C-alpha positions as CSV (number, residue, x, y, z in Angstrom):
1,M,-6.0,77.8,-9.3
2,N,-9.4,79.0,-7.8
3,D,-9.2,82.6,-6.5
4,V,-12.2,81.9,-4.2
5,Q,-11.0,80.7,-0.9
6,N,-12.3,78.4,1.8
7,P,-14.3,80.6,4.4
8,S,-12.2,79.2,7.2
9,D,-8.9,79.9,5.6
10,R,-10.2,83.6,5.1
11,G,-11.0,83.8,9.0
12,R,-7.7,82.4,9.7
13,Q,-5.9,84.7,7.5
14,D,-7.7,87.7,9.1
15,V,-6.7,86.6,12.7
16,E,-2.9,86.1,11.7
17,K,-2.3,89.7,11.1
18,R,0.6,88.9,8.6
19,W,-0.4,90.7,5.6
20,Q,2.3,91.5,2.9
21,D,0.1,93.4,0.4
22,T,1.8,96.7,-0.2
23,G,-0.3,97.4,-3.3
24,S,-3.6,97.4,-1.4
25,Y,-1.9,99.7,1.4
26,R,-0.6,102.1,-1.4
27,S,-4.1,102.1,-3.0
28,A,-5.9,102.9,0.3
29,A,-3.1,105.7,1.2
30,L,-3.6,107.3,-2.3
31,Y,-7.4,107.2,-2.0
32,V,-7.3,108.9,1.4
33,V,-5.0,111.4,0.0
34,A,-7.3,112.2,-2.8
35,V,-10.3,112.4,-0.5
36,V,-8.3,114.8,1.6
37,G,-7.4,116.9,-1.2
38,V,-11.0,117.3,-2.4
39,G,-11.9,118.1,1.1
40,A,-9.2,120.8,1.4
41,I,-10.3,122.4,-2.0
42,A,-14.0,122.3,-0.7
43,C,-12.6,124.1,2.7
44,A,-10.7,126.5,0.5
45,I,-13.7,127.5,-1.4
46,F,-15.8,127.8,1.9
47,L,-13.3,130.1,3.4
48,A,-12.8,132.4,0.2
49,V,-16.2,132.6,-1.0
50,D,-18.6,132.9,1.7
51,R,-18.2,132.0,5.4
52,T,-22.0,132.1,6.2
53,N,-23.0,129.8,3.4
54,M,-24.3,126.7,4.9
55,V,-24.4,124.8,1.8
56,L,-20.5,125.5,1.2
57,A,-19.7,124.6,4.7
58,S,-21.5,121.3,4.6
59,L,-19.5,120.3,1.7
60,V,-16.4,119.8,3.9
61,P,-17.8,117.0,6.1
62,G,-19.7,115.8,3.3
63,V,-16.7,115.0,1.1
64,F,-15.3,113.2,4.0
65,V,-18.3,111.1,5.0
66,L,-18.7,110.1,1.3
67,G,-15.0,109.2,1.1
68,G,-15.3,107.0,4.1
69,I,-18.5,105.3,2.8
70,G,-16.7,104.7,-0.4
71,A,-13.7,103.3,1.6
72,L,-16.1,101.0,3.3
73,V,-17.5,99.6,0.1
74,I,-14.1,99.1,-1.3
75,A,-13.3,97.2,2.0
76,Y,-16.1,95.1,1.6
77,R,-15.6,94.1,-2.0
78,T,-11.9,93.5,-1.4
79,Y,-13.1,91.2,1.5
80,R,-15.7,89.2,-0.6
81,R,-12.6,88.8,-3.1
82,G,-10.5,87.2,-0.4
83,G,-8.1,90.0,-0.7
84,T,-6.5,92.3,2.2
85,W,-9.2,94.6,3.3
86,P,-8.0,96.0,6.7
87,M,-6.1,98.9,5.0
88,W,-9.5,100.1,3.4
89,Q,-11.3,100.0,6.9
90,G,-8.5,102.0,8.4
91,A,-8.8,104.4,5.6
92,A,-12.6,104.7,6.1
93,W,-12.1,105.3,9.9
94,F,-9.6,108.0,9.4
95,L,-11.9,109.9,6.9
96,F,-14.7,109.5,9.4
97,A,-12.6,111.1,12.0
98,L,-11.8,113.9,9.7
99,M,-15.6,114.2,9.1
100,L,-16.2,114.7,12.9
101,V,-13.5,117.4,13.0
102,S,-14.7,119.2,10.0
103,L,-18.2,119.6,11.6
104,A,-16.9,122.7,13.0
105,F,-17.2,124.4,9.6
106,P,-21.0,124.3,9.4
107,A,-21.0,125.4,13.2
108,M,-19.1,128.4,11.9
109,A,-21.6,129.2,9.3
110,G,-24.5,128.9,11.5
């Protein structure tokens, strides 16, 4: 069977909100955990090494914004394949929210 779906079927599938794709959810959750882990390491380095270094302080929100952009790219690729993409979009929004919260680190260094 052809993996490419009819575009009208894809739209209907997006509206129904009955997704049973636990693999996609698990992948998105593990991606968020990995990005948050890297962000926590960047935060620990900033706090341990030099609290006045603007470059180290900018790494923390930088990790989250790059992780959010990466999640959106994965969401788009999943959407184009006809897969379940909203989990990835949610992961991106969560990482962007963490980026906004972590903007306090560069403010502390300045």
